[in-house]
N, CA and C of each residue as an Amber inpcrd file, in Angstrom:
protein
   381
  -5.2110000 -13.4580000  -8.4520000  -3.9120000 -13.8290000  -8.5070000
  -3.6510000 -14.7550000  -7.4660000  -5.4730000 -15.3120000  -7.9240000
  -4.7360000 -16.5290000  -6.1930000  -4.1280000 -18.6690000  -6.3030000
  -3.5730000 -18.9230000  -5.3890000  -3.2880000 -20.3110000  -5.9070000
  -1.7540000 -19.8980000  -6.0930000  -1.0870000 -18.4960000  -6.3150000
  -0.0920000 -18.8340000  -7.3230000   0.9310000 -19.8590000  -8.3230000
  -0.0010000 -20.9140000  -9.1900000   0.3430000 -21.6250000 -10.4770000
   0.5370000 -19.7530000 -11.4710000   1.6150000 -20.9400000 -11.6530000
   1.6670000 -19.5130000 -13.7320000   0.5680000 -20.4230000 -14.3680000
  -0.3580000 -19.8680000 -15.2000000  -1.4390000 -19.6170000 -15.5150000
  -2.6430000 -19.1340000 -14.9990000  -2.7850000 -19.4650000 -13.8030000
  -3.6790000 -19.5490000 -12.9200000  -4.2660000 -18.0350000 -12.4660000
  -3.4540000 -16.9270000 -13.2710000  -3.7530000 -15.6390000 -13.7520000
  -5.1900000 -14.9620000 -13.0080000  -4.9580000 -13.7900000 -13.9430000
  -6.1880000 -13.0590000 -13.7890000  -6.9040000 -12.9970000 -14.2370000
  -7.5250000 -13.5390000 -15.6160000  -8.6820000 -13.5330000 -16.3940000
  -9.4160000 -13.8910000 -16.3310000 -10.0460000 -12.6710000 -16.6010000
 -11.7220000 -12.2110000 -16.3630000 -11.8790000 -11.6370000 -14.7350000
 -10.6950000 -11.1130000 -14.0880000 -10.3270000 -10.6050000 -13.9160000
 -11.1310000 -11.1040000 -11.2670000 -10.4830000 -12.2310000 -12.0710000
 -10.7810000 -13.1220000 -10.9300000  -9.5110000 -13.2010000  -9.9350000
  -8.7910000 -11.6140000  -9.1280000  -7.6060000 -12.2040000  -9.2480000
  -8.0680000 -12.4320000  -7.8040000  -7.7410000 -13.2540000  -6.2100000
  -7.5070000 -13.1210000  -5.2940000  -7.7050000 -11.7860000  -4.2240000
  -8.8520000 -12.2440000  -3.1790000  -9.5530000 -11.0890000  -2.4030000
  -9.0450000 -11.3570000  -0.7690000  -8.2650000 -10.8090000  -0.0700000
  -7.5700000 -10.6980000   1.6050000  -9.0730000 -10.0930000   2.1300000
  -8.7880000 -10.8630000   3.5270000  -9.9640000  -9.6440000   4.7470000
  -9.7170000  -8.5720000   4.5170000 -10.4030000  -7.9800000   4.8040000
 -10.1870000  -6.5930000   4.5170000 -10.0020000  -5.6430000   3.3870000
  -9.4850000  -6.3080000   2.1300000  -9.2120000  -6.1460000   1.2200000
 -10.1470000  -5.7480000   0.1180000  -9.7690000  -4.0480000  -0.6220000
 -10.8080000  -3.4050000  -1.1750000 -10.3920000  -3.7240000  -2.9910000
  -9.1090000  -4.3660000  -3.0570000  -8.9020000  -4.2110000  -5.0760000
  -8.6610000  -5.9770000  -4.8190000  -8.9590000  -6.3820000  -6.2590000
  -8.4810000  -7.9130000  -6.5300000  -7.3210000  -8.0420000  -6.2320000
  -6.9660000  -9.3890000  -5.8990000  -4.4810000  -8.9140000  -5.4890000
  -4.0780000  -8.6190000  -4.1010000  -5.1890000  -8.1520000  -3.3000000
  -4.8460000  -7.1870000  -2.3660000  -5.1200000  -8.3760000  -1.3190000
  -4.3330000  -8.6210000  -0.5520000  -4.6400000  -9.3690000   0.8350000
  -4.4800000  -8.9390000   2.1380000  -5.2240000  -8.8090000   3.0570000
  -4.8410000  -8.1910000   4.7200000  -3.8080000  -8.2300000   5.0530000
  -3.5240000  -7.3990000   5.3900000  -1.6650000  -7.5210000   6.1090000
  -1.7290000  -8.6760000   7.6260000  -0.9790000  -9.5970000   8.3270000
  -1.1780000 -10.1570000   9.0370000  -0.3110000  -9.9270000   9.9390000
  -0.7860000  -9.0700000  10.8240000   0.0940000  -8.9050000  12.3020000
   1.7370000  -7.9010000  11.9360000   1.6680000  -7.3120000  10.1400000
   2.6630000  -7.0550000  10.0950000   3.4050000  -5.4600000  10.5090000
   4.4010000  -5.6240000  11.1140000   5.0290000  -4.3220000  11.7540000
   6.9620000  -3.7720000  10.4830000   7.0640000  -3.4840000  11.2170000
   8.3240000  -2.7980000  10.7280000   8.0630000  -2.0290000   8.8790000
   6.7980000  -0.8140000   9.6340000   6.0650000  -0.4160000   8.4260000
   7.3430000   0.7360000   8.3630000   8.3590000   1.1580000   6.9130000
   9.5370000   2.3710000   6.7940000   8.4420000   3.7930000   7.5250000
   9.1130000   4.0520000   8.3140000   8.2200000   5.4180000   8.5110000
   8.4610000   6.8130000   7.5330000   7.2540000   7.0280000   8.1190000
   7.1180000   7.8640000   6.9130000   7.4800000   9.1290000   7.1940000
   7.7530000  10.0100000   8.2600000   7.5300000  10.6950000   9.3130000
   8.6140000  12.1340000   8.6870000   9.4000000  11.2450000   7.7710000
  10.0710000  12.4070000   7.4810000  10.6910000  12.4330000   6.1620000
  10.1900000  11.9430000   5.1500000   9.7830000  11.8510000   4.5150000
   9.5400000  13.2280000   3.2460000   9.8910000  13.1620000   2.2280000
   9.1700000  14.8280000   1.8760000   8.6130000  14.0730000   0.3160000
   8.6960000  12.6860000   0.0090000   8.6740000  12.6280000  -1.7420000
   7.1310000  11.6140000  -1.4570000   6.8850000  12.0440000  -2.8630000
   5.8210000  11.2820000  -2.7140000   5.5750000  10.5940000  -4.0860000
   7.0580000   9.9830000  -4.0900000   6.8220000   8.7450000  -4.8740000
   6.7520000   7.7430000  -4.1830000   6.8000000   6.5270000  -4.3100000
   6.5950000   4.9970000  -3.6220000   7.5010000   3.3350000  -4.4760000
   7.8980000   2.9310000  -3.9850000   8.1750000   1.7760000  -4.8860000
   8.0170000   1.0850000  -3.8310000   7.0730000  -0.3980000  -4.4250000
   6.3780000  -1.8410000  -4.2370000   7.2450000  -3.2130000  -4.3380000
   7.5160000  -3.7260000  -3.8310000   8.4920000  -4.9010000  -4.6410000
   7.8730000  -6.1280000  -3.6840000   8.4930000  -7.4070000  -4.6200000
   7.6480000  -8.1470000  -4.0490000   6.3940000  -8.3060000  -4.4100000
   6.3290000  -7.7870000  -5.8550000   4.8000000  -8.4500000  -6.1890000
   4.4250000  -8.9970000  -7.3280000   4.9510000  -8.7580000  -8.5560000
   4.8000000  -9.5140000 -10.0590000   6.1940000 -10.9440000  -9.8770000
   5.8830000 -11.9990000 -10.4580000   6.0590000 -12.9130000 -10.6720000
   6.0680000 -12.5820000 -12.1790000   7.1300000 -13.9680000 -12.3610000
   8.2500000 -13.6890000 -14.1180000   6.6880000 -13.8750000 -14.8240000
   5.9250000 -14.5090000 -14.2210000   4.3010000 -14.9190000 -14.9460000
   4.1070000 -13.3770000 -15.8540000   3.7430000 -12.5670000 -15.1310000
   2.9710000 -11.4390000 -15.1440000   3.6650000 -10.2900000 -15.9060000
   4.7820000 -10.5460000 -15.8800000   5.8080000  -9.9440000 -16.1370000
   5.4580000  -9.8250000 -17.8820000   6.0520000 -11.0220000 -18.1850000
   6.0970000 -12.1560000 -19.6800000   4.6530000 -12.0780000 -20.1790000
   3.1830000 -12.1310000 -19.4790000   1.6770000 -12.0850000 -20.0800000
   1.0660000 -11.2810000 -20.3160000   1.1120000 -10.2420000 -21.2960000
   0.4950000  -8.8660000 -21.4830000  -0.7650000  -8.6870000 -20.8270000
  -1.4720000  -9.9460000 -21.1090000  -2.6610000  -9.4780000 -20.3750000
  -2.9150000  -8.9650000 -18.5290000  -2.3550000  -9.9580000 -18.1920000
  -1.9060000 -10.1290000 -16.9520000  -1.1420000  -9.0850000 -16.2100000
  -0.3230000  -8.7090000 -17.4320000   0.8220000  -7.8150000 -16.5440000
   0.0920000  -6.0780000 -16.8060000  -0.7640000  -6.0410000 -17.2510000
  -2.1480000  -4.7500000 -17.5680000  -3.0080000  -5.5070000 -16.3530000
  -4.2350000  -6.6030000 -15.8770000  -4.9350000  -6.3990000 -15.0050000
  -3.4750000  -6.3590000 -14.1070000  -2.3230000  -6.8070000 -13.7270000
  -2.0270000  -6.5520000 -12.2210000  -1.5090000  -4.6110000 -11.8640000
  -1.4410000  -3.7880000 -13.5640000  -1.4210000  -2.3720000 -13.3750000
  -3.0630000  -1.9740000 -12.9810000  -3.7690000  -2.3570000 -13.3780000
  -5.1850000  -2.1870000 -13.4650000  -5.5300000  -2.2190000 -11.6810000
  -5.3350000  -2.9980000 -11.1960000  -5.4480000  -3.7470000 -10.1540000
  -4.5200000  -2.4790000  -8.7530000  -3.4550000  -2.2040000  -9.1310000
  -2.2380000  -1.8000000  -8.1320000  -2.6840000   0.1350000  -8.4240000
  -2.9530000   0.4080000  -9.2540000  -3.7310000   1.5270000  -9.7810000
  -4.5250000   1.5940000  -8.7200000  -5.9650000   0.9300000  -9.0190000
  -6.9470000   1.1250000  -8.4660000  -7.0830000   1.1030000  -6.9630000
  -5.3700000   0.3440000  -6.6970000  -5.3890000  -0.1560000  -5.1010000
  -5.1780000   1.7470000  -4.0280000  -4.1600000   2.1600000  -4.7520000
  -3.2520000   2.7400000  -5.0520000  -3.9620000   3.9450000  -4.8470000
  -5.2860000   4.5400000  -5.7930000  -5.9700000   5.5900000  -5.7910000
  -6.7250000   5.5920000  -4.4440000  -6.8680000   4.6440000  -2.9870000
  -7.8380000   4.7060000  -2.4020000  -7.1350000   5.2800000  -1.4220000
  -6.0870000   5.8260000  -1.3810000  -4.8620000   6.6010000  -0.7000000
  -4.2260000   7.7320000  -0.9820000  -5.1980000   7.5050000  -2.3040000
  -4.3960000   9.8810000  -3.1110000  -4.3720000   9.5990000  -4.5520000
  -4.3780000  10.8120000  -4.7900000  -3.9420000  10.8150000  -6.2170000
  -2.9230000  10.7440000  -6.7890000  -3.1130000   9.1850000  -8.0930000
  -2.3830000   8.7370000  -8.6920000  -1.7870000   9.8050000  -9.7540000
  -0.1250000   9.9940000  -9.5230000  -0.6060000  10.4860000 -10.6540000
   0.2340000   9.9160000 -11.8940000   1.0280000   8.3880000 -11.6130000
   1.3860000   7.2730000 -12.5460000   1.5020000   6.3960000 -12.4350000
   1.9720000   4.9810000 -12.8080000   2.4370000   3.7350000 -12.4340000
   3.5140000   3.1950000 -12.7070000   4.3870000   2.4290000 -13.1850000
   4.8300000   2.2850000 -13.6810000   5.6830000   1.0660000 -12.8440000
   5.9730000  -0.1990000 -13.7770000   6.4360000  -1.3920000 -13.7010000
   7.5210000  -2.0130000 -15.1850000   8.5640000  -1.3310000 -14.6290000
  10.0070000  -2.1510000 -15.7510000   9.6560000  -3.0180000 -15.6820000
  10.3160000  -3.7450000 -17.3600000   9.8100000  -5.5510000 -17.8290000
  11.3920000  -5.9190000 -18.1210000  12.2720000  -4.6110000 -17.8940000
  13.8160000  -4.7790000 -18.3820000  14.3180000  -4.5100000 -17.3880000
  15.5820000  -4.1820000 -17.2940000  17.1490000  -3.9720000 -16.8070000
  16.9020000  -4.0200000 -14.8200000  17.1030000  -3.1810000 -14.1580000
  17.4910000  -3.6490000 -12.8780000  16.0900000  -3.2350000 -11.4730000
  15.0750000  -2.4350000 -12.8910000  14.3910000  -2.6310000 -12.1170000
  12.6360000  -3.0200000 -12.2030000  13.2020000  -4.2230000 -12.5860000
  12.4800000  -4.9560000 -13.6110000  11.0560000  -5.4280000 -12.3670000
  10.0720000  -5.8080000 -12.8810000   9.4080000  -6.4270000 -11.6530000
   8.9530000  -4.8280000 -10.3440000   9.8020000  -4.0930000 -10.4320000
   9.0670000  -3.4340000  -9.2430000   7.7020000  -2.6490000  -9.3370000
   7.4680000  -1.9870000  -8.4680000   6.1910000  -0.1890000  -9.5070000
   6.6670000   0.2160000  -8.0050000   7.0210000   1.2970000  -9.3500000
   6.9040000   2.7310000  -8.8180000   5.4440000   3.4580000  -9.5050000
   5.0720000   3.7730000  -7.1970000   3.7200000   4.7420000  -7.8700000
   4.0210000   6.2640000  -7.2750000   3.5090000   7.0730000  -8.3000000
   4.0520000   8.8700000  -8.1850000   2.5960000   9.0160000  -7.6110000
   2.8350000   9.8790000  -6.6170000   1.0770000  10.1590000  -5.7820000
   1.0460000  12.0080000  -6.2140000   0.0150000  12.5940000  -5.8350000
   0.0800000  14.0340000  -5.5180000   0.6690000  14.5530000  -4.8990000
   0.9400000  13.9990000  -3.5820000   1.1710000  14.6950000  -2.5730000
   2.3650000  13.6550000  -1.5410000   2.6460000  14.1750000  -0.7980000
   4.0740000  12.4650000  -0.0300000   3.3160000  12.2460000   1.0420000
   1.7130000  13.3480000   1.7420000   0.8920000  12.4660000   2.9470000
  -0.0380000  10.8810000   2.0640000  -0.7040000  11.0620000   0.5380000
  -0.6970000   9.9330000   0.1340000  -0.3910000   9.2140000   0.0770000
   1.4290000   9.3610000  -0.1530000   2.4930000   8.7260000  -0.3000000
   2.4550000   7.6160000   0.4990000   2.5370000   8.4770000   2.0340000
   2.9110000   7.9180000   3.6150000   1.2480000   6.5230000   3.5320000
   0.7670000   7.1640000   3.3160000  -0.5970000   6.4770000   3.8150000
  -0.0910000   5.4270000   2.9160000   0.2820000   5.2670000   1.6730000
  -0.3580000   3.9800000   1.1370000   1.0050000   3.0720000   1.2550000
   2.3300000   3.8020000   1.9080000   3.9910000   2.8500000   2.0840000
   2.8650000   1.9140000   3.6830000   2.4630000   3.0240000   4.9230000
   1.4020000   2.6560000   5.5890000   0.3460000   1.4820000   5.3950000
  -0.6420000   1.4200000   4.2550000  -1.0920000   0.0090000   4.1320000
  -1.1590000  -0.7440000   3.4240000   0.0220000  -0.8330000   2.2920000
   0.8300000  -1.9570000   1.9260000   1.5650000  -2.7950000   1.7500000
   3.0270000  -1.8650000   2.9770000   3.5620000  -2.4320000   3.4520000
   3.6080000  -3.8650000   4.1360000   3.4690000  -5.2130000   3.5470000
   3.3000000  -7.0140000   4.3640000   1.9850000  -6.8190000   3.8940000
   0.9890000  -6.5920000   3.2700000   0.1450000  -6.8970000   2.7810000
   0.5580000  -7.8500000   2.0670000  -0.5880000  -8.6520000   1.2550000
  -0.4790000 -10.0130000   0.1760000  -0.5380000  -8.9910000  -1.0110000
   0.0580000  -9.9440000  -1.5830000  -0.4940000  -9.7560000  -3.6100000
  -0.0980000 -10.9780000  -4.3030000  -1.3340000 -12.0040000  -4.7710000
  -0.5720000 -13.0320000  -5.4840000   0.4530000 -13.8460000  -4.3730000
  -0.2660000 -13.5340000  -3.2890000   0.7420000 -15.0660000  -2.0010000
   1.8510000 -14.6320000  -1.8760000   2.2510000 -12.8400000  -2.6610000
   3.9960000 -12.3230000  -1.8360000   3.4980000 -11.1050000  -0.7430000
   4.6810000 -11.1160000  -0.0790000   4.5290000 -10.4240000   0.7220000
   4.9810000  -8.9850000   0.2570000   4.1920000  -7.7380000  -0.1460000
   4.8880000  -6.9080000  -0.7600000   5.1910000  -5.8000000   0.6530000
   6.6620000  -5.5380000  -0.0440000   7.2600000  -4.3530000   0.5720000
   7.5050000  -3.0570000  -0.2450000   6.8120000  -2.1830000   0.5950000
   6.8500000  -0.5480000   0.6730000   7.6010000   0.3890000   1.1370000
   8.2910000   1.2150000  -0.1570000   9.2000000   1.9700000   0.4410000
   9.0610000   3.0600000  -0.1940000   9.5320000   4.7960000   0.3050000
   9.6480000   5.5900000  -0.5660000  10.5880000   5.4100000  -1.4430000
  10.3410000   6.3440000  -2.1380000  11.6110000   6.1240000  -3.5180000
  12.2240000   7.4780000  -3.3080000
C-alpha cells in the first residue's frame, strides 16, 4: 500500500515496506517518542488507529489483505487471539487486536506506535 493513491492498493501483495519492517504495509518509526506507557496496564488488547483509508474499508480484497498484514505483523509480538476492523459505527476503521498476554500487547504498542502503514502514522494504545 505504497503511494497513498486510492486504487494503488495491495493487489498481488505489493504492499510497501519501510526500513527494518518485517511485514508488507508497515514501515519503520522515524524517531518517534511519546509511546503510550505499557508498564501499568494489565490489558491484553490494543487499538491501532490512523491505519486504514476509506478505500481500504470499501474494497473487500484490499480490506482482507490489510487484515492479513496486520495480523501477521502483530503475531511477531506474541500469540494473537483476534483481529477486528469494524466497517461501520463509531469504531469504523480502528483495528482491535487481542493478544494472549499483556506482555505481547505492550510489545506491540511499543513497536507499532508511530510506525507507518500506507503512509499513515499509526497510533497504538491499550484498549
